[in-house]
C-alpha positions, 0 to 999 in steps of 0.5 A: 817869180813863179813860172806862170808869172814869167809866161805872163811877162813874156807872152806879150813879147812873142809877136816882136820875137817872131818878127826878129826870128823871121829875119833869121829864117824866112819860113813861118813854121821855122820862125815860130819854132825858133821863138819857142826854142829861144824862150825855152833856152832862156827859161832853162838858163835863167831859171834860178834868177827868174824864180828868185826875182820878185816883180810886182806885175801891177807896177807898170814901170817894174813890169816894163823894165823886167819885160825889156830884160827878158826880151833882150835875154831871149833875143840873145838865145835867138841869135845863137840858135837862129844863126846855127839853124839858118845855116842848116836850113840854107837850101830851104831859105834860098828857094823860099825868100820873100819876094822883093827882099832877095838882097836882104835874105842873101846876107849872112843871117847874123848880119840880117839879125843885127840890122833888124835889131838896130833899125826895127828894135832901135837897140844901141850898138852896145846892146847889140854887141851884148845880144849877138856876143860880138867883141866890143866895137872899140876892139874892131879898129 
């Protein structure tokens, strides 16, 4: 796959990615930057796999499967970058919390992200564990 094909594959995901990034950092500009940084991190880490992979962009089923894999990969980087960045921007987010959501934004950033993955993204527990790099649920007992 060429780089332009990757961007064609990833571009429709940006709105969804922004919604997830806003749960980590409730600031428009910082959330947009988090999407860009996550996309770039995914592209840098997976460059060899992306360039090697052949996807028929005309086949809707292949496109949907590839887009889902890319989405999950980008979310994995978003969690990692966003949780660290949310800690750095905690003073900013403490004063600029969206009205009516103060209790939600008072939670730990990773908890907010997991909740949004589960309820907004409809991901399974196993998929969430993979994305946030948590130990498997079976090990928690």
